[in-house]
C-alpha positions, 0 to 999 in steps of 0.5 A: 631480730634476736640472735642466739650464740653457743655458750660453748661445746657440749661434752662428748661421753666416752665410753664406758671404762671396765673397773674393777669394784670396790666392794665393802665388806663385813669386818669383825662384829659385823655381818650380811642380812637381809631387810624383811620388814619396814616398822617405820622411823628408821627400824625394819626387820632384818633376818641376818647371815645366823638365821635370826630375825633382829630388830635394825636400826638406820643410826642418825649419820646414816638416816639421811644417806642410806633409803633402804627398801625391802630385800635389800641386802645389807651390813649391820652390827650387832649391840652390845647389849641384847645381842640376839634382839637387836643391831644397826644398819651401816651399810647397803648394798646396790644391785650391782655390787649385790651382783659382784658379791655373789659372783664371786662367790662372797656371799653366804648360802643363806643370803642368795 
């Protein structure tokens, strides 16, 4: 007869502790944008805070970490050359972070 023994106690989950959310905000030279259309190969059209549509790309060091879909709120950094046409996408907000920004009135009206 086989006897199975317990290997340890199961850990109990404790209640959720409410913490203040730390949300990254744009620094100088950065702004909010919303992804409009994916173009392939880490490039996409983004509508920026100043109502211009730019081609955004995910740089190589972020490409494994950032999975971006249409409608996501992101932070972009404009290129030094071709400022009105191209930018880098450096951060994506999760839905809870976006809601927190919206509830605390930190998003511009164009991004809501």
